[in-house]
C-alpha positions as CSV (number, residue, x, y, z in Angstrom):
1,M,0.0,0.3,-0.2
2,P,1.6,3.4,-1.0
3,D,2.1,6.1,1.8
4,S,-1.1,8.2,1.5
5,E,1.3,11.0,2.6
6,N,3.3,11.2,-1.0
7,I,0.3,11.1,-3.3
8,Q,-0.1,14.2,-4.7
9,P,-3.6,15.9,-4.8
10,V,-5.4,16.0,-8.1
11,T,-6.6,19.1,-9.3
12,I,-8.9,19.5,-12.0
13,S,-8.8,23.1,-14.1
14,P,-10.4,25.0,-17.2
15,I,-8.1,24.9,-20.3
16,Q,-6.7,28.4,-20.3
17,N,-4.6,28.6,-23.3
18,E,-3.2,27.2,-26.4
19,A,-0.6,25.3,-24.7
20,E,-2.9,23.6,-22.0
21,L,-5.2,22.1,-25.1
22,F,-2.0,21.2,-26.7
23,Q,-1.7,19.2,-23.3
24,A,-5.2,17.8,-23.4
25,L,-4.7,16.6,-26.8
26,A,-1.3,14.8,-26.6
27,I,-3.2,12.8,-24.0
28,R,-6.1,12.0,-26.3
29,E,-3.3,11.3,-28.5
30,V,-1.7,8.7,-26.0
31,V,-5.1,7.1,-24.9
32,F,-7.1,7.0,-27.9
33,I,-4.6,6.8,-30.7
34,E,-1.5,4.9,-29.4
35,E,-3.7,2.7,-26.7
36,Q,-7.1,2.4,-28.6
37,H,-6.1,2.3,-32.4
38,V,-8.7,5.3,-32.8
39,P,-7.7,6.4,-36.2
40,E,-5.9,9.8,-35.9
41,G,-8.3,11.6,-38.3
42,I,-11.6,11.4,-36.6
43,E,-9.7,11.9,-32.8
44,R,-9.7,15.8,-33.0
45,D,-12.6,17.2,-34.9
46,A,-14.4,20.5,-35.3
47,E,-16.0,20.4,-31.8
48,D,-13.0,20.9,-30.3
49,A,-12.4,24.5,-31.1
50,K,-16.2,25.5,-29.3
51,A,-15.8,22.9,-26.5
52,Y,-14.7,23.6,-22.8
53,H,-12.1,21.5,-22.1
54,V,-10.8,20.8,-18.7
55,L,-7.4,19.1,-17.6
56,A,-6.5,16.8,-14.6
57,F,-3.1,17.9,-13.1
58,Q,-1.2,15.4,-10.0
59,G,2.4,16.6,-8.9
60,G,2.3,19.4,-11.7
61,H,1.7,17.2,-14.5
62,A,-1.6,17.0,-16.5
63,I,-2.4,13.5,-16.2
64,G,-6.2,13.3,-17.8
65,T,-9.0,15.3,-20.0
66,G,-12.6,15.9,-20.9
67,R,-14.4,18.2,-23.0
68,L,-18.3,19.2,-23.0
69,V,-19.6,20.6,-26.1
70,M,-23.2,22.3,-26.2
71,L,-26.0,20.4,-28.4
72,P,-27.9,22.2,-30.7
73,Q,-30.3,20.5,-30.2
74,A,-31.9,17.9,-27.2
75,P,-31.6,14.3,-28.2
76,E,-34.7,12.9,-29.6
77,G,-37.5,12.6,-27.3
78,Q,-36.0,15.2,-24.9
79,A,-36.3,18.8,-24.4
80,G,-34.5,21.7,-22.9
81,T,-30.8,22.4,-23.4
82,W,-28.4,19.1,-23.6
83,A,-24.6,19.0,-24.1
84,Q,-22.6,16.3,-24.6
85,I,-19.6,15.1,-22.6
86,G,-16.8,13.3,-24.8
87,R,-12.9,12.6,-25.1
88,M,-12.5,11.6,-21.4
89,A,-9.0,10.1,-21.2
90,V,-7.0,9.6,-18.3
91,L,-3.2,8.0,-18.5
92,Q,-2.8,4.7,-17.8
93,S,-0.5,5.4,-14.9
94,S,-3.1,7.6,-13.0
95,R,-6.5,5.4,-13.3
96,K,-6.6,4.4,-10.4
97,A,-6.4,7.9,-8.6
98,R,-10.4,8.7,-9.1
99,V,-9.2,11.0,-11.9
100,G,-12.3,10.2,-14.3
101,S,-14.8,10.8,-11.3
102,K,-13.4,14.0,-10.7
103,L,-12.8,15.0,-14.5
104,L,-16.7,13.9,-15.4
105,Q,-17.5,16.1,-11.9
106,T,-16.0,19.4,-13.2
107,L,-17.7,18.7,-16.7
108,E,-21.2,17.9,-15.0
109,E,-20.5,21.7,-12.7
110,E,-20.0,23.0,-15.7
111,A,-22.9,22.0,-17.5
112,R,-25.3,22.8,-14.5
113,R,-23.8,26.5,-14.7
114,R,-24.7,26.9,-18.2
115,G,-28.4,25.7,-17.1
116,V,-28.1,22.6,-19.3
117,T,-31.3,20.3,-19.1
118,G,-29.0,17.0,-19.4
119,I,-26.0,15.2,-20.6
120,K,-25.3,12.9,-23.2
121,L,-22.4,10.8,-23.9
122,H,-21.0,7.5,-26.0
123,A,-19.4,5.4,-23.4
124,Q,-16.9,2.6,-24.2
125,L,-19.0,-0.6,-23.2
126,F,-15.7,-1.4,-20.6
127,A,-16.6,2.3,-19.2
128,L,-20.5,1.3,-18.4
129,D,-20.4,0.8,-14.9
130,F,-18.5,3.7,-14.4
131,Y,-20.8,6.3,-15.9
132,K,-24.2,3.9,-14.2
133,K,-22.0,5.0,-10.8
134,H,-22.5,8.7,-12.1
135,G,-26.0,8.1,-12.4
136,Y,-25.8,7.8,-16.4
137,E,-28.6,5.6,-17.9
138,P,-27.9,3.4,-21.1
139,L,-29.8,4.4,-24.4
140,G,-30.7,2.6,-27.5
141,A,-28.0,-0.5,-29.0
142,V,-24.7,-0.7,-28.9
143,F,-22.9,1.3,-32.1
144,M,-19.4,1.4,-33.5
145,E,-17.5,4.2,-33.4
146,A,-13.8,4.7,-34.0
147,G,-13.9,0.9,-34.2
148,I,-14.9,0.5,-30.4
149,E,-18.0,-0.3,-29.4
150,H,-20.2,2.0,-27.5
151,L,-23.6,3.3,-26.0
152,E,-25.4,6.1,-25.7
153,M,-25.6,7.2,-22.3
154,Q,-27.9,10.2,-20.4
155,K,-28.5,11.9,-17.3
156,K,-31.0,14.6,-16.9
157,F,-30.1,17.3,-13.9
């Protein structure tokens, strides 16, 4: 058991500048392109320019990222203002530090500040239990995205 006194706290902050955005993109590149073999051409998209991005830091190093994108319309069968959380990525060496939960909570707080009715996301199947623990409900059938099986999930506020 590691000595808890030596564990650096994890902090989450909004991306402030281009350099921090490049750190987020680098984390996504490691996790999605190198580890999960997502084609490089689809990992980055037009949403990156307008999304609200966050970085997780530990000991001065960026170790995780995620983004929130406001949706132009509510998902089918829903009303109100909706957002989508995506590109959640944590470096392998930091995956046991509850970094993903902290990223998700920070993105949800921003969504609430923006007055959203609900959030949708595309969860990789291995992450379903993680999102269920945070109140997301699976919706519809499994679909392929970037060569990986996903399921849409939603959470209403």
